[in-house]
mmCIF entry with sequence, helices, sheets and N, C-alpha, C, O atoms, coordinates in Angstrom:
data_MODEL
# 
_entry.id   MODEL 
# 
_entity.id                         1 
_entity.type                       polymer 
_entity.pdbx_number_of_molecules   1 
# 
_entity_poly.entity_id                      1 
_entity_poly.type                           'polypeptide(L)' 
_entity_poly.nstd_linkage                   no 
_entity_poly.nstd_monomer                   no 
_entity_poly.pdbx_seq_one_letter_code       MQGTLVSPYIGSSVLLLSLLLLLVVKKRQNRGNTQ 
_entity_poly.pdbx_seq_one_letter_code_can   MQGTLVSPYIGSSVLLLSLLLLLVVKKRQNRGNTQ 
_entity_poly.pdbx_strand_id                 A 
# 
loop_
_entity_poly_seq.entity_id 
_entity_poly_seq.num 
_entity_poly_seq.mon_id 
_entity_poly_seq.hetero 
1 1  MET n 
1 2  GLN n 
1 3  GLY n 
1 4  THR n 
1 5  LEU n 
1 6  VAL n 
1 7  SER n 
1 8  PRO n 
1 9  TYR n 
1 10 ILE n 
1 11 GLY n 
1 12 SER n 
1 13 SER n 
1 14 VAL n 
1 15 LEU n 
1 16 LEU n 
1 17 LEU n 
1 18 SER n 
1 19 LEU n 
1 20 LEU n 
1 21 LEU n 
1 22 LEU n 
1 23 LEU n 
1 24 VAL n 
1 25 VAL n 
1 26 LYS n 
1 27 LYS n 
1 28 ARG n 
1 29 GLN n 
1 30 ASN n 
1 31 ARG n 
1 32 GLY n 
1 33 ASN n 
1 34 THR n 
1 35 GLN n 
# 
_struct_asym.id          A 
_struct_asym.entity_id   1 
# 
_struct_conf.conf_type_id            HELX_P 
_struct_conf.id                      HELX_P1 
_struct_conf.pdbx_PDB_helix_id       AA1 
_struct_conf.beg_label_comp_id       GLN 
_struct_conf.beg_label_asym_id       A 
_struct_conf.beg_label_seq_id        2 
_struct_conf.pdbx_beg_PDB_ins_code   ? 
_struct_conf.end_label_comp_id       THR 
_struct_conf.end_label_asym_id       A 
_struct_conf.end_label_seq_id        34 
_struct_conf.pdbx_end_PDB_ins_code   ? 
_struct_conf.beg_auth_comp_id        GLN 
_struct_conf.beg_auth_asym_id        A 
_struct_conf.beg_auth_seq_id         2 
_struct_conf.end_auth_comp_id        THR 
_struct_conf.end_auth_asym_id        A 
_struct_conf.end_auth_seq_id         34 
_struct_conf.pdbx_PDB_helix_class    1 
_struct_conf.details                 ? 
_struct_conf.pdbx_PDB_helix_length   33 
# 
_struct_conf_type.id          HELX_P 
_struct_conf_type.criteria    ? 
_struct_conf_type.reference   ? 
# 
loop_
_atom_site.group_PDB 
_atom_site.id 
_atom_site.type_symbol 
_atom_site.label_atom_id 
_atom_site.label_alt_id 
_atom_site.label_comp_id 
_atom_site.label_asym_id 
_atom_site.label_entity_id 
_atom_site.label_seq_id 
_atom_site.pdbx_PDB_ins_code 
_atom_site.Cartn_x 
_atom_site.Cartn_y 
_atom_site.Cartn_z 
_atom_site.occupancy 
_atom_site.B_iso_or_equiv 
_atom_site.pdbx_formal_charge 
_atom_site.auth_seq_id 
_atom_site.auth_comp_id 
_atom_site.auth_asym_id 
_atom_site.auth_atom_id 
_atom_site.pdbx_PDB_model_num 
ATOM 1   N N  . MET A 1 1  ? 56.714 2.406  52.911 1.00 0.00 ? 1  MET A N  1 
ATOM 2   C CA . MET A 1 1  ? 55.791 1.309  52.567 1.00 0.00 ? 1  MET A CA 1 
ATOM 3   C C  . MET A 1 1  ? 54.381 1.858  52.348 1.00 0.00 ? 1  MET A C  1 
ATOM 4   O O  . MET A 1 1  ? 53.700 1.450  51.407 1.00 0.00 ? 1  MET A O  1 
ATOM 5   N N  . GLN A 1 2  ? 53.939 2.773  53.204 1.00 0.00 ? 2  GLN A N  1 
ATOM 6   C CA . GLN A 1 2  ? 52.583 3.311  53.079 1.00 0.00 ? 2  GLN A CA 1 
ATOM 7   C C  . GLN A 1 2  ? 52.417 4.035  51.752 1.00 0.00 ? 2  GLN A C  1 
ATOM 8   O O  . GLN A 1 2  ? 51.373 3.907  51.112 1.00 0.00 ? 2  GLN A O  1 
ATOM 9   N N  . GLY A 1 3  ? 53.439 4.805  51.318 1.00 0.00 ? 3  GLY A N  1 
ATOM 10  C CA . GLY A 1 3  ? 53.357 5.548  50.089 1.00 0.00 ? 3  GLY A CA 1 
ATOM 11  C C  . GLY A 1 3  ? 53.051 4.629  48.895 1.00 0.00 ? 3  GLY A C  1 
ATOM 12  O O  . GLY A 1 3  ? 52.201 4.947  48.063 1.00 0.00 ? 3  GLY A O  1 
ATOM 13  N N  . THR A 1 4  ? 53.746 3.496  48.822 1.00 0.00 ? 4  THR A N  1 
ATOM 14  C CA . THR A 1 4  ? 53.530 2.579  47.708 1.00 0.00 ? 4  THR A CA 1 
ATOM 15  C C  . THR A 1 4  ? 52.158 1.977  47.759 1.00 0.00 ? 4  THR A C  1 
ATOM 16  O O  . THR A 1 4  ? 51.593 1.666  46.710 1.00 0.00 ? 4  THR A O  1 
ATOM 17  N N  . LEU A 1 5  ? 51.591 1.797  48.936 1.00 0.00 ? 5  LEU A N  1 
ATOM 18  C CA . LEU A 1 5  ? 50.254 1.208  49.065 1.00 0.00 ? 5  LEU A CA 1 
ATOM 19  C C  . LEU A 1 5  ? 49.154 2.247  48.793 1.00 0.00 ? 5  LEU A C  1 
ATOM 20  O O  . LEU A 1 5  ? 48.091 1.908  48.275 1.00 0.00 ? 5  LEU A O  1 
ATOM 21  N N  . VAL A 1 6  ? 49.414 3.496  49.142 1.00 0.00 ? 6  VAL A N  1 
ATOM 22  C CA . VAL A 1 6  ? 48.391 4.536  48.979 1.00 0.00 ? 6  VAL A CA 1 
ATOM 23  C C  . VAL A 1 6  ? 48.322 5.036  47.578 1.00 0.00 ? 6  VAL A C  1 
ATOM 24  O O  . VAL A 1 6  ? 47.229 5.336  47.097 1.00 0.00 ? 6  VAL A O  1 
ATOM 25  N N  . SER A 1 7  ? 49.446 5.143  46.885 1.00 0.00 ? 7  SER A N  1 
ATOM 26  C CA . SER A 1 7  ? 49.505 5.724  45.533 1.00 0.00 ? 7  SER A CA 1 
ATOM 27  C C  . SER A 1 7  ? 48.485 5.072  44.573 1.00 0.00 ? 7  SER A C  1 
ATOM 28  O O  . SER A 1 7  ? 47.764 5.801  43.892 1.00 0.00 ? 7  SER A O  1 
ATOM 29  N N  . PRO A 1 8  ? 48.396 3.728  44.491 1.00 0.00 ? 8  PRO A N  1 
ATOM 30  C CA . PRO A 1 8  ? 47.438 3.109  43.574 1.00 0.00 ? 8  PRO A CA 1 
ATOM 31  C C  . PRO A 1 8  ? 45.996 3.480  43.895 1.00 0.00 ? 8  PRO A C  1 
ATOM 32  O O  . PRO A 1 8  ? 45.179 3.654  42.991 1.00 0.00 ? 8  PRO A O  1 
ATOM 33  N N  . TYR A 1 9  ? 45.682 3.601  45.200 1.00 0.00 ? 9  TYR A N  1 
ATOM 34  C CA . TYR A 1 9  ? 44.281 3.964  45.572 1.00 0.00 ? 9  TYR A CA 1 
ATOM 35  C C  . TYR A 1 9  ? 43.977 5.370  45.089 1.00 0.00 ? 9  TYR A C  1 
ATOM 36  O O  . TYR A 1 9  ? 42.877 5.638  44.605 1.00 0.00 ? 9  TYR A O  1 
ATOM 37  N N  . ILE A 1 10 ? 44.959 6.286  45.220 1.00 0.00 ? 10 ILE A N  1 
ATOM 38  C CA . ILE A 1 10 ? 44.744 7.691  44.813 1.00 0.00 ? 10 ILE A CA 1 
ATOM 39  C C  . ILE A 1 10 ? 44.532 7.719  43.287 1.00 0.00 ? 10 ILE A C  1 
ATOM 40  O O  . ILE A 1 10 ? 43.636 8.413  42.807 1.00 0.00 ? 10 ILE A O  1 
ATOM 41  N N  . GLY A 1 11 ? 45.330 6.985  42.538 1.00 0.00 ? 11 GLY A N  1 
ATOM 42  C CA . GLY A 1 11 ? 45.207 6.947  41.070 1.00 0.00 ? 11 GLY A CA 1 
ATOM 43  C C  . GLY A 1 11 ? 43.823 6.428  40.671 1.00 0.00 ? 11 GLY A C  1 
ATOM 44  O O  . GLY A 1 11 ? 43.182 7.004  39.792 1.00 0.00 ? 11 GLY A O  1 
ATOM 45  N N  . SER A 1 12 ? 43.357 5.350  41.304 1.00 0.00 ? 12 SER A N  1 
ATOM 46  C CA . SER A 1 12 ? 42.029 4.780  40.955 1.00 0.00 ? 12 SER A CA 1 
ATOM 47  C C  . SER A 1 12 ? 40.932 5.749  41.328 1.00 0.00 ? 12 SER A C  1 
ATOM 48  O O  . SER A 1 12 ? 39.966 5.898  40.580 1.00 0.00 ? 12 SER A O  1 
ATOM 49  N N  . SER A 1 13 ? 41.053 6.415  42.470 1.00 0.00 ? 13 SER A N  1 
ATOM 50  C CA . SER A 1 13 ? 40.018 7.374  42.873 1.00 0.00 ? 13 SER A CA 1 
ATOM 51  C C  . SER A 1 13 ? 39.943 8.533  41.925 1.00 0.00 ? 13 SER A C  1 
ATOM 52  O O  . SER A 1 13 ? 38.850 9.004  41.610 1.00 0.00 ? 13 SER A O  1 
ATOM 53  N N  . VAL A 1 14 ? 41.101 9.016  41.450 1.00 0.00 ? 14 VAL A N  1 
ATOM 54  C CA . VAL A 1 14 ? 41.099 10.134 40.512 1.00 0.00 ? 14 VAL A CA 1 
ATOM 55  C C  . VAL A 1 14 ? 40.439 9.720  39.216 1.00 0.00 ? 14 VAL A C  1 
ATOM 56  O O  . VAL A 1 14 ? 39.679 10.500 38.641 1.00 0.00 ? 14 VAL A O  1 
ATOM 57  N N  . LEU A 1 15 ? 40.705 8.510  38.737 1.00 0.00 ? 15 LEU A N  1 
ATOM 58  C CA . LEU A 1 15 ? 40.082 8.033  37.501 1.00 0.00 ? 15 LEU A CA 1 
ATOM 59  C C  . LEU A 1 15 ? 38.552 7.943  37.654 1.00 0.00 ? 15 LEU A C  1 
ATOM 60  O O  . LEU A 1 15 ? 37.797 8.335  36.764 1.00 0.00 ? 15 LEU A O  1 
ATOM 61  N N  . LEU A 1 16 ? 38.127 7.422  38.795 1.00 0.00 ? 16 LEU A N  1 
ATOM 62  C CA . LEU A 1 16 ? 36.675 7.306  39.054 1.00 0.00 ? 16 LEU A CA 1 
ATOM 63  C C  . LEU A 1 16 ? 36.025 8.689  39.078 1.00 0.00 ? 16 LEU A C  1 
ATOM 64  O O  . LEU A 1 16 ? 34.958 8.900  38.501 1.00 0.00 ? 16 LEU A O  1 
ATOM 65  N N  . LEU A 1 17 ? 36.685 9.618  39.752 1.00 0.00 ? 17 LEU A N  1 
ATOM 66  C CA . LEU A 1 17 ? 36.125 11.002 39.862 1.00 0.00 ? 17 LEU A CA 1 
ATOM 67  C C  . LEU A 1 17 ? 36.054 11.626 38.459 1.00 0.00 ? 17 LEU A C  1 
ATOM 68  O O  . LEU A 1 17 ? 35.057 12.265 38.123 1.00 0.00 ? 17 LEU A O  1 
ATOM 69  N N  . SER A 1 18 ? 37.086 11.450 37.649 1.00 0.00 ? 18 SER A N  1 
ATOM 70  C CA . SER A 1 18 ? 37.087 12.039 36.280 1.00 0.00 ? 18 SER A CA 1 
ATOM 71  C C  . SER A 1 18 ? 35.945 11.444 35.468 1.00 0.00 ? 18 SER A C  1 
ATOM 72  O O  . SER A 1 18 ? 35.263 12.167 34.742 1.00 0.00 ? 18 SER A O  1 
ATOM 73  N N  . LEU A 1 19 ? 35.725 10.131 35.581 1.00 0.00 ? 19 LEU A N  1 
ATOM 74  C CA . LEU A 1 19 ? 34.645 9.487  34.814 1.00 0.00 ? 19 LEU A CA 1 
ATOM 75  C C  . LEU A 1 19 ? 33.299 10.025 35.264 1.00 0.00 ? 19 LEU A C  1 
ATOM 76  O O  . LEU A 1 19 ? 32.427 10.282 34.434 1.00 0.00 ? 19 LEU A O  1 
ATOM 77  N N  . LEU A 1 20 ? 33.116 10.199 36.566 1.00 0.00 ? 20 LEU A N  1 
ATOM 78  C CA . LEU A 1 20 ? 31.824 10.746 37.079 1.00 0.00 ? 20 LEU A CA 1 
ATOM 79  C C  . LEU A 1 20 ? 31.620 12.146 36.535 1.00 0.00 ? 20 LEU A C  1 
ATOM 80  O O  . LEU A 1 20 ? 30.515 12.493 36.117 1.00 0.00 ? 20 LEU A O  1 
ATOM 81  N N  . LEU A 1 21 ? 32.668 12.953 36.536 1.00 0.00 ? 21 LEU A N  1 
ATOM 82  C CA . LEU A 1 21 ? 32.558 14.346 36.034 1.00 0.00 ? 21 LEU A CA 1 
ATOM 83  C C  . LEU A 1 21 ? 32.147 14.333 34.561 1.00 0.00 ? 21 LEU A C  1 
ATOM 84  O O  . LEU A 1 21 ? 31.303 15.127 34.145 1.00 0.00 ? 21 LEU A O  1 
ATOM 85  N N  . LEU A 1 22 ? 32.739 13.441 33.777 1.00 0.00 ? 22 LEU A N  1 
ATOM 86  C CA . LEU A 1 22 ? 32.417 13.369 32.347 1.00 0.00 ? 22 LEU A CA 1 
ATOM 87  C C  . LEU A 1 22 ? 30.955 13.004 32.165 1.00 0.00 ? 22 LEU A C  1 
ATOM 88  O O  . LEU A 1 22 ? 30.284 13.581 31.309 1.00 0.00 ? 22 LEU A O  1 
ATOM 89  N N  . LEU A 1 23 ? 30.441 12.058 32.950 1.00 0.00 ? 23 LEU A N  1 
ATOM 90  C CA . LEU A 1 23 ? 29.044 11.657 32.849 1.00 0.00 ? 23 LEU A CA 1 
ATOM 91  C C  . LEU A 1 23 ? 28.115 12.819 33.208 1.00 0.00 ? 23 LEU A C  1 
ATOM 92  O O  . LEU A 1 23 ? 27.102 13.036 32.542 1.00 0.00 ? 23 LEU A O  1 
ATOM 93  N N  . VAL A 1 24 ? 28.456 13.552 34.243 1.00 0.00 ? 24 VAL A N  1 
ATOM 94  C CA . VAL A 1 24 ? 27.616 14.696 34.669 1.00 0.00 ? 24 VAL A CA 1 
ATOM 95  C C  . VAL A 1 24 ? 27.608 15.755 33.580 1.00 0.00 ? 24 VAL A C  1 
ATOM 96  O O  . VAL A 1 24 ? 26.555 16.314 33.272 1.00 0.00 ? 24 VAL A O  1 
ATOM 97  N N  . VAL A 1 25 ? 28.761 16.041 32.991 1.00 0.00 ? 25 VAL A N  1 
ATOM 98  C CA . VAL A 1 25 ? 28.858 17.063 31.935 1.00 0.00 ? 25 VAL A CA 1 
ATOM 99  C C  . VAL A 1 25 ? 28.034 16.646 30.724 1.00 0.00 ? 25 VAL A C  1 
ATOM 100 O O  . VAL A 1 25 ? 27.335 17.472 30.137 1.00 0.00 ? 25 VAL A O  1 
ATOM 101 N N  . LYS A 1 26 ? 28.107 15.363 30.341 1.00 0.00 ? 26 LYS A N  1 
ATOM 102 C CA . LYS A 1 26 ? 27.341 14.875 29.187 1.00 0.00 ? 26 LYS A CA 1 
ATOM 103 C C  . LYS A 1 26 ? 25.867 15.008 29.474 1.00 0.00 ? 26 LYS A C  1 
ATOM 104 O O  . LYS A 1 26 ? 25.112 15.446 28.605 1.00 0.00 ? 26 LYS A O  1 
ATOM 105 N N  . LYS A 1 27 ? 25.430 14.642 30.670 1.00 0.00 ? 27 LYS A N  1 
ATOM 106 C CA . LYS A 1 27 ? 24.005 14.760 31.008 1.00 0.00 ? 27 LYS A CA 1 
ATOM 107 C C  . LYS A 1 27 ? 23.540 16.204 30.933 1.00 0.00 ? 27 LYS A C  1 
ATOM 108 O O  . LYS A 1 27 ? 22.449 16.494 30.442 1.00 0.00 ? 27 LYS A O  1 
ATOM 109 N N  . ARG A 1 28 ? 24.385 17.113 31.428 1.00 0.00 ? 28 ARG A N  1 
ATOM 110 C CA . ARG A 1 28 ? 24.017 18.555 31.372 1.00 0.00 ? 28 ARG A CA 1 
ATOM 111 C C  . ARG A 1 28 ? 23.897 19.016 29.945 1.00 0.00 ? 28 ARG A C  1 
ATOM 112 O O  . ARG A 1 28 ? 22.968 19.747 29.602 1.00 0.00 ? 28 ARG A O  1 
ATOM 113 N N  . GLN A 1 29 ? 24.843 18.589 29.089 1.00 0.00 ? 29 GLN A N  1 
ATOM 114 C CA . GLN A 1 29 ? 24.834 19.001 27.693 1.00 0.00 ? 29 GLN A CA 1 
ATOM 115 C C  . GLN A 1 29 ? 23.584 18.451 27.000 1.00 0.00 ? 29 GLN A C  1 
ATOM 116 O O  . GLN A 1 29 ? 22.942 19.151 26.217 1.00 0.00 ? 29 GLN A O  1 
ATOM 117 N N  . ASN A 1 30 ? 23.246 17.187 27.297 1.00 0.00 ? 30 ASN A N  1 
ATOM 118 C CA . ASN A 1 30 ? 22.047 16.576 26.690 1.00 0.00 ? 30 ASN A CA 1 
ATOM 119 C C  . ASN A 1 30 ? 20.814 17.348 27.081 1.00 0.00 ? 30 ASN A C  1 
ATOM 120 O O  . ASN A 1 30 ? 19.966 17.629 26.235 1.00 0.00 ? 30 ASN A O  1 
ATOM 121 N N  . ARG A 1 31 ? 20.697 17.700 28.364 1.00 0.00 ? 31 ARG A N  1 
ATOM 122 C CA . ARG A 1 31 ? 19.536 18.460 28.820 1.00 0.00 ? 31 ARG A CA 1 
ATOM 123 C C  . ARG A 1 31 ? 19.457 19.803 28.118 1.00 0.00 ? 31 ARG A C  1 
ATOM 124 O O  . ARG A 1 31 ? 18.376 20.241 27.723 1.00 0.00 ? 31 ARG A O  1 
ATOM 125 N N  . GLY A 1 32 ? 20.611 20.464 27.961 1.00 0.00 ? 32 GLY A N  1 
ATOM 126 C CA . GLY A 1 32 ? 20.636 21.770 27.305 1.00 0.00 ? 32 GLY A CA 1 
ATOM 127 C C  . GLY A 1 32 ? 20.185 21.662 25.871 1.00 0.00 ? 32 GLY A C  1 
ATOM 128 O O  . GLY A 1 32 ? 19.452 22.521 25.380 1.00 0.00 ? 32 GLY A O  1 
ATOM 129 N N  . ASN A 1 33 ? 20.621 20.597 25.179 1.00 0.00 ? 33 ASN A N  1 
ATOM 130 C CA . ASN A 1 33 ? 20.220 20.444 23.783 1.00 0.00 ? 33 ASN A CA 1 
ATOM 131 C C  . ASN A 1 33 ? 18.726 20.167 23.673 1.00 0.00 ? 33 ASN A C  1 
ATOM 132 O O  . ASN A 1 33 ? 18.060 20.732 22.805 1.00 0.00 ? 33 ASN A O  1 
ATOM 133 N N  . THR A 1 34 ? 18.195 19.320 24.524 1.00 0.00 ? 34 THR A N  1 
ATOM 134 C CA . THR A 1 34 ? 16.759 18.970 24.480 1.00 0.00 ? 34 THR A CA 1 
ATOM 135 C C  . THR A 1 34 ? 15.909 20.210 24.771 1.00 0.00 ? 34 THR A C  1 
ATOM 136 O O  . THR A 1 34 ? 14.914 20.465 24.092 1.00 0.00 ? 34 THR A O  1 
ATOM 137 N N  . GLN A 1 35 ? 16.310 20.970 25.780 1.00 0.00 ? 35 GLN A N  1 
ATOM 138 C CA . GLN A 1 35 ? 15.547 22.161 26.141 1.00 0.00 ? 35 GLN A CA 1 
ATOM 139 C C  . GLN A 1 35 ? 15.964 23.294 25.211 1.00 0.00 ? 35 GLN A C  1 
ATOM 140 O O  . GLN A 1 35 ? 15.450 24.407 25.325 1.00 0.00 ? 35 GLN A O  1 
# 
């Protein structure tokens, strides 16, 4: 029972982390282009 309840939370957390990483990379690229 716990596995079925935990799996969705792990999936959502991974998606959020990936989105945050993409935002950070874009910001770094923008800074590099401006400078």
